C-alpha positions in Angstrom: 0.1 0.1 0.5 2.9 2.4 0.9 4.5 1.6 -2.1 1.2 2.2 -4.3 0.7 6.0 -2.5 4.3 7.0 -3.3 3.7 6.0 -6.8 0.3 7.8 -7.3 2.3 10.6 -5.8 4.5 10.2 -8.2 2.6 11.5 -11.1 0.0 14.1 -11.4 -3.7 13.9 -11.8 -3.7 12.8 -15.4 -1.3 10.0 -15.1 1.5 12.4 -16.4 4.7 12.2 -14.2 4.8 15.4 -11.8 7.9 17.4 -12.2 10.6 16.7 -9.9 10.8 18.5 -6.7 12.7 22.2 -6.6 16.6 21.8 -5.5 17.1 21.3 -2.2 19.5 23.1 0.1 19.9 26.5 -0.1 19.7 29.1 -3.2 21.0 32.1 -3.3 18.7 34.8 -4.7 20.8 35.2 -7.7 19.8 32.0 -8.7 15.8 32.6 -8.7 15.6 36.1 -9.4 16.1 37.3 -13.1 16.0 41.1 -12.3 17.5 41.0 -8.8 19.1 44.2 -9.7 15.7 45.7 -9.8 15.1 44.7 -5.6 17.0 47.4 -3.4 19.8 46.5 -1.4 21.2 48.4 1.9 23.7 51.1 0.7 27.6 50.7 1.6 27.6 47.1 0.0 30.9 45.9 0.5 32.8 43.2 -1.9 32.9 39.5 -0.4 31.0 40.1 2.7 28.2 42.1 1.4 25.8 44.0 3.7 27.3 43.1 6.9 27.9 47.2 8.1 25.8 47.8 10.9 24.6 44.1 11.4 24.0 42.7 14.9 24.1 38.8 14.6 21.9 38.9 18.1 19.2 40.8 16.7 18.9 39.7 12.6 15.1 40.0 12.5 15.1 43.4 14.2 17.7 44.3 11.7 15.9 43.5 8.8 12.8 45.7 10.1 14.8 48.6 10.2 16.0 47.8 6.4 12.5 47.0 5.5 11.5 50.7 6.8 14.4 52.4 4.5 14.2 50.1 1.4 10.5 49.3 0.9 8.0 46.5 0.8 10.6 44.2 -0.7 14.1 43.9 -0.5 17.1 41.9 -0.3 20.2 40.8 2.1 23.9 39.7 1.3 26.2 38.4 3.4 29.2 36.2 2.7 28.0 34.8 -0.9 24.0 34.3 0.6 21.6 36.6 -1.0 18.3 36.7 0.7 14.9 38.7 -0.7 12.4 39.9 1.9 8.8 40.8 1.2 6.5 42.8 3.7 3.9 44.8 1.3 0.4 43.7 1.8 0.1 43.5 -2.1 3.2 41.5 -2.2 2.5 39.0 0.8 -1.3 39.0 -0.3 0.3 37.5 -4.0 2.4 34.9 -2.3 -0.1 33.6 -0.3 -2.0 32.2 -3.9 -1.5 28.3 -3.3 -1.6 27.9 -7.0 1.6 29.8 -7.4 3.6 29.2 -4.2 4.2 27.0 -1.4 6.0 27.0 1.8 9.7 26.7 1.4 11.7 25.3 4.3 14.0 28.3 4.7 17.3 28.5 6.1 16.6 28.7 9.9 13.9 25.9 9.5 16.3 23.7 7.7 19.0 24.0 10.7 16.3 22.4 12.9 16.2 19.4 10.2 18.8 17.1 12.2 16.6 16.9 15.2 13.1 17.6 13.7 13.7 15.8 10.0 10.4 15.7 8.1 8.2 16.7 11.0 5.3 18.4 10.1 7.0 22.2 10.8 10.3 21.0 8.8 9.1 18.8 6.3 10.1 19.9 2.7 6.7 20.3 0.3 7.7 16.7 -1.6 8.2 14.6 1.5 5.1 12.0 1.7 5.3 11.9 5.9 3.5 15.6 6.0 0.7 14.5 4.2 0.3 11.5 6.2 1.1 13.2 9.8 -1.3 16.0 9.0 -4.1 13.6 7.8 -3.5 11.5 10.7 -3.2 14.0 13.2 -5.9 17.1 12.2 -8.6 15.0 13.8 -6.6 15.4 17.2 -7.3 19.2 16.9 -11.4 19.0 16.3 -13.9 21.0 18.4 -14.6 17.7 20.5 -10.6 17.0 20.9 -10.2 20.5 22.4 -12.9 20.4 24.4 -11.1 17.1 26.2 -8.0 19.0 26.5 -9.7 22.1 28.3 -9.5 20.1 31.7 -6.0 19.5 31.6 -5.4 23.1 30.2 -7.1 24.2 33.5 -5.1 21.8 35.7 -1.9 23.5 34.4 -3.3 27.0 34.6 -4.1 26.1 38.8 -0.3 25.2 38.8 0.3 28.4 37.6 -1.6 30.3 39.8 -0.3 28.5 42.5 3.3 29.7 41.9 2.1 33.4 41.3 0.1 33.5 44.6 3.0 32.4 46.8 5.2 35.1 44.6 2.1 37.6 45.3 2.2 36.9 49.1 6.0 37.4 49.3 5.5 40.8 47.2 7.9 39.5 44.5 7.5 40.3 40.7 7.0 36.8 38.7 9.4 36.2 35.1 6.8 36.2 33.1 8.6 34.3 29.8 9.6 31.8 32.2 6.5 31.0 33.7 4.6 31.2 30.4 7.2 29.0 28.9 6.3 26.4 32.2 2.8 26.7 31.6 2.5 26.1 27.7 4.9 23.0 28.1 3.1 21.4 30.5 0.3 22.2 28.7 1.3 20.4 25.5 3.0 17.6 27.1 -0.1 16.6 29.2 -2.7 17.0 26.7 -0.8 15.7 23.7 1.1 12.8 24.8 0.4 12.3 28.8 3.7 13.5 30.2 4.3 15.7 33.3 7.6 17.4 33.2 7.2 18.9 36.6 8.1 21.9 35.4 6.6 24.1 38.3 8.1 21.7 40.9 11.8 23.5 39.4 13.4 26.7 40.3 15.3 26.2 37.2 14.0 25.6 33.4 13.2 21.6 32.7 16.7 20.5 30.9 14.2 19.9 28.0 13.5 23.6 27.7 17.4 24.5 28.3 18.2 22.0 25.4 15.3 23.3 23.1 16.3 26.5 23.8 20.0 25.7 22.4 18.9 24.3 19.5 16.7 27.2 18.0 19.6 29.5 18.9 22.1 27.2 17.2 19.7 27.0 14.1 19.4 31.0 14.4 23.2 31.2 14.8 24.0 29.2 11.7 22.0 31.8 9.7 24.5 34.7 10.2 27.9 32.9 10.4 29.7 32.5 7.3 30.0 28.7 6.2 34.0 29.2 6.1 34.2 30.3 9.7 31.5 27.8 10.8 34.1 25.0 11.9 36.0 27.7 13.7 33.2 30.1 15.5 31.0 27.5 16.4 33.3 24.4 17.2 32.2 24.5 20.9 28.5 25.2 20.2 28.4 22.7 17.7 28.8 19.8 20.5 26.5 21.4 22.6 24.0 21.5 19.9 24.6 17.9 19.0 24.2 17.1 23.3 21.1 19.1 23.0 19.5 17.0 20.3 20.6 14.0 21.9 18.8 14.6 25.3 15.8 15.8 22.9 15.6 12.5 21.7 16.5 10.7 24.9 13.5 12.2 26.5 11.2 11.9 23.8 12.1 8.3 23.1 11.4 7.6 27.0 8.1 9.2 26.9 6.9 7.2 23.3 8.3 4.0 25.4 6.5 4.7 28.4 2.7 5.1 26.2 4.0 1.6 24.5 4.3 0.3 27.8 1.3 0.8 28.7 -0.6 0.2 26.0 -3.4 2.7 24.2 -6.8 2.8 23.2 -8.0 0.7 20.4 -7.1 1.8 16.7 -9.5 4.7 15.8 -8.3 7.7 17.3 -10.1 7.8 20.6 -6.7 9.0 22.7 -4.5 11.9 22.4 -2.2 12.9 19.9 0.6 10.4 20.8 -1.9 7.9 20.9 -3.1 8.5 17.4 0.5 8.6 16.0 0.9 5.1 17.6 -2.1 3.5 16.7 -4.0 5.4 13.6 -3.9 4.3 10.2 -4.3 6.7 7.3 -8.0 6.5 6.5 -7.3 6.0 2.7 -4.1 4.4 2.3 -3.6 2.2 5.7 -0.3 3.9 6.1 1.3 4.5 9.6 3.7 6.7 11.0 7.2 5.0 11.2 8.9 5.1 15.0 11.5 7.5 13.5 8.8 9.8 12.2 6.7 9.4 15.5 9.8 10.7 17.6 10.1 13.8 15.0 6.5 14.6 15.3 6.4 14.6 18.9 9.6 16.9 19.3 8.3 19.2 16.6 4.4 19.3 19.0 6.5 19.8 22.4 8.8 22.7 20.9 6.3 24.5 18.5 3.3 24.0 20.7 4.9 25.7 23.8 7.5 27.8 22.5 5.3 30.1 20.1 2.5 30.1 22.4 4.7 31.2 25.7 5.7 34.1 23.5 2.3 34.9 22.7 1.2 35.2 26.4 4.2 37.4 27.5 3.5 40.1 25.1 0.1 40.2 25.5 0.6 40.6 29.2 3.0 43.3 28.6 0.7 45.5 26.8 -2.2 44.6 29.0 -0.1 45.7 32.0 0.8 49.0 30.0 -3.1 49.8 28.8 -5.0 50.2 31.8 -8.3 50.9 29.9 -7.6 47.6 27.5 -6.8 45.9 30.7 -10.1 46.9 32.5 -12.3 46.5 29.4 -11.0 42.8 29.1 -11.2 42.2 32.7 -15.1 43.3 32.5 -15.6 40.9 29.7 -14.2 38.0 31.6 -16.2 38.7 34.4 -19.7 39.1 32.8 -18.9 36.1 30.8 -18.0 33.8 33.2 -20.2 35.0 35.9 -19.6 33.6 39.4 -17.8 30.6 38.4 -14.5 30.8 38.8 -13.2 28.8 35.9 -14.8 28.8 32.6 -16.7 26.0 30.5 -14.6 25.1 27.6 -17.7 27.0 25.5 -17.3 30.3 27.6 -13.9 30.7 26.3 -14.9 31.4 22.8 -17.1 34.0 24.4 -14.0 36.2 25.3 -14.4 38.4 22.0 -12.4 41.6 23.1 -9.7 39.3 25.0 -9.0 37.3 22.0 -8.8 40.8 20.4 -6.0 41.7 22.8 -4.3 38.4 22.1 -4.6 39.0 18.0 -3.2 42.8 18.4 -0.2 41.5 20.6 0.4 38.8 17.8 0.1 41.4 15.1 2.9 43.2 16.9 4.8 40.7 17.8 4.2 37.5 15.8 6.1 34.6 18.0 7.2 33.5 14.6 7.9 36.3 12.9 8.3 35.1 9.2 8.0 32.7 6.8 9.4 31.6 3.5 7.5 31.0 0.2 8.6 29.4 -3.3 7.2 29.7 -6.6 5.8 26.3 -7.8 6.5 27.3 -11.3 7.9 30.5 -13.0 5.8 33.1 -12.4 6.0 37.2 -11.6 5.4 38.8 -8.2 3.4 41.8 -8.0 3.5 41.8 -12.0 6.9 43.0 -11.6 9.7 40.9 -10.4 9.9 37.7 -12.5 10.6 34.4 -10.1 12.1 31.1 -11.3 10.7 27.8 -10.1 12.2 27.3 -6.7 12.6 30.8 -6.2 11.9 32.2 -2.6 11.5 34.9 -0.3 11.1 35.6 3.2 7.5 37.0 4.3 8.5 39.3 7.5 5.1 38.9 9.3 6.5 41.4 12.0 6.7 44.1 9.0 3.3 42.9 7.0 1.5 43.3 10.5 3.0 47.4 10.5 2.0 47.9 6.7 0.3 51.2 7.0 -1.6 50.2 4.0 -3.5 47.6 5.4 -3.5 48.9 9.1 -3.3 52.9 9.1 -1.3 55.4 10.1 -0.2 54.7 13.4 0.6 51.2 12.9 3.3 50.7 15.9 0.3 51.8 18.5 -1.1 48.8 20.6 -4.8 49.0 19.7 -7.1 45.8 19.9 -9.8 47.4 18.1 -8.3 46.7 15.0 -10.0 43.3 15.2 -13.5 44.6 15.7 -15.3 42.5 13.1 -16.2 46.1 11.0 -12.4 46.6 10.9 -11.3 42.9 9.9 -14.1 43.2 7.2 -12.7 46.3 6.0 -9.0 45.0 5.8 -7.3 43.7 2.6 -7.5 39.7 2.9 -3.7 38.2 4.0 -2.3 41.0 6.1 -2.4 39.0 9.1 -0.3 36.2 9.3 1.1 34.9 12.8 0.5 31.2 12.0 1.9 31.0 8.2 -0.4 30.6 5.5 -1.9 28.0 3.1 -1.7 24.4 3.4 1.4 24.7 5.9 -0.2 27.0 8.1 0.2 26.1 11.8 -2.0 22.8 12.5 -2.3 23.7 16.1 -3.2 27.6 15.9 -6.9 26.8 17.2 -5.0 24.8 20.4 -2.9 27.7 20.7 -5.9 30.4 20.9 -8.1 28.5 23.2 -5.1 28.0 25.7 -3.8 31.5 25.5 -7.3 33.1 25.9 -8.2 30.7 28.6 -5.0 31.6 30.8 -5.2 35.4 29.8 -8.8 35.3 31.3 -7.7 33.5 34.5 -5.1 35.9 35.2 -7.1 39.1 34.8 -9.8 37.8 36.7 -7.4 36.7 39.4 -4.8 39.4 39.7 -3.9 43.3 39.0 -0.9 43.5 36.8 1.6 46.2 37.7 4.5 46.9 35.2 8.2 47.8 36.1 8.0 51.4 35.3 11.5 51.3 34.3 11.2 48.6 31.8 11.3 48.9 28.2 10.5 46.2 25.9 13.7 44.1 24.7 13.3 41.4 22.0 14.7 38.1 22.6 15.5 36.5 19.0 15.9 32.4 18.9 14.2 31.9 15.2 10.9 32.6 17.7 10.6 36.2 19.6 10.0 36.5 23.4 10.2 39.5 25.6 13.6 39.8 27.1 13.6 40.2 30.6 10.0 40.7 31.5 8.4 40.8 35.0 5.6 42.0 36.4 4.2 42.8 40.0 1.0 41.3 41.1 -1.8 42.0 43.8 -4.8 39.7 44.0 -8.3 41.4 43.1 -10.7 41.4 45.7 -13.3 39.7 44.4 -10.6 37.0 43.1 -11.5 33.3 44.0 
């Protein structure tokens, strides 16, 4: 059956052999953009090394945002022989969202994660059959019924967070927002998806899984900016640490899978969690199953992507709420009204927090924790009617700047305003200008899971605490492929009516 599926996939719907996949590996922009000279680049480009003047290897995204403001909706950067095209204008980004002409491109930073995530859902190439196989098997794990089943576990993990915050509040101590949101979201995806408890809230330091995960993401980011010829020298020690981090991630996940196999699972048919689906469920049409190696890769993908981005989204939302008293008061009033006397909401009540969801969306607009996504041309095409692209040519869509394009968001796109997501405002905006979860068929499979979790947690926290920002804090962005507020702390006080 597997061989039949692969043979069918090699041919188009009319029986003709499908075209070979685009070349793998990094392709510099001059190979795919015939009129690259028409795309602006930074001034003071230097021979051999390119556009490195003023660049900071720790903040490549924020450097690109500065250049975007200077150079316009499409621009390019070059460093040590590698040239990249960036797109952020609303019209061009909408063009690249056309699934008939463009597909996901596994860009350099994402490809750097393939040694640990392989052909998992996030890092698979489009032509790799395990992406569609895993997607079809796992998509029912994010249905409405499945989400309702996760809700009690999400509440249980949230109770662990509030118990920790109650202790900090009673002691008059500030809370580490990104650190605690990371513990919360790791425990949530681990317990709901895989029945595993990392015991994060019982630890004073991050769980070693988190340290290893941050290490692999940071290493992938560094590989983006270090010249290939210097990699063996510059990253020698980091390369060894990355190998150790990947080995730890693999060992941890292997132990989780082995424990589940030893316990047994539900009868084949998908009545369990994500791990049960991976182990027990065959593809409904082909009968194929995920291989043990791919299961490991999918679990790593979900554990890393399923908590890293949501923790950042929660952290940015709490930052903006603590600095916006009118918004906070309106969001809290909504929580009190919708939830009534109940201390904790039923599953259906979370979706009724429409203004709080706007707060979350506006936070994701300003700082989408997955700050960009790459798209490649399926065939020779012309972007925006102006820029020819050969098949396989690609560009990185800067979501942080797409979400700030005045053509879509008005004259003051840097301002935090949740009413941008009022229904009338959403209807008035062009399509494809809000992309915190990517776009198209390869958009994040767990986006509804993340949004339910984040809205639930924000509601619980606003109902329980007053948030007090550090007046001396200025938002700093930590970049490690994903984005996170750096050094964000808040002081708390219990609300008089809090349960």
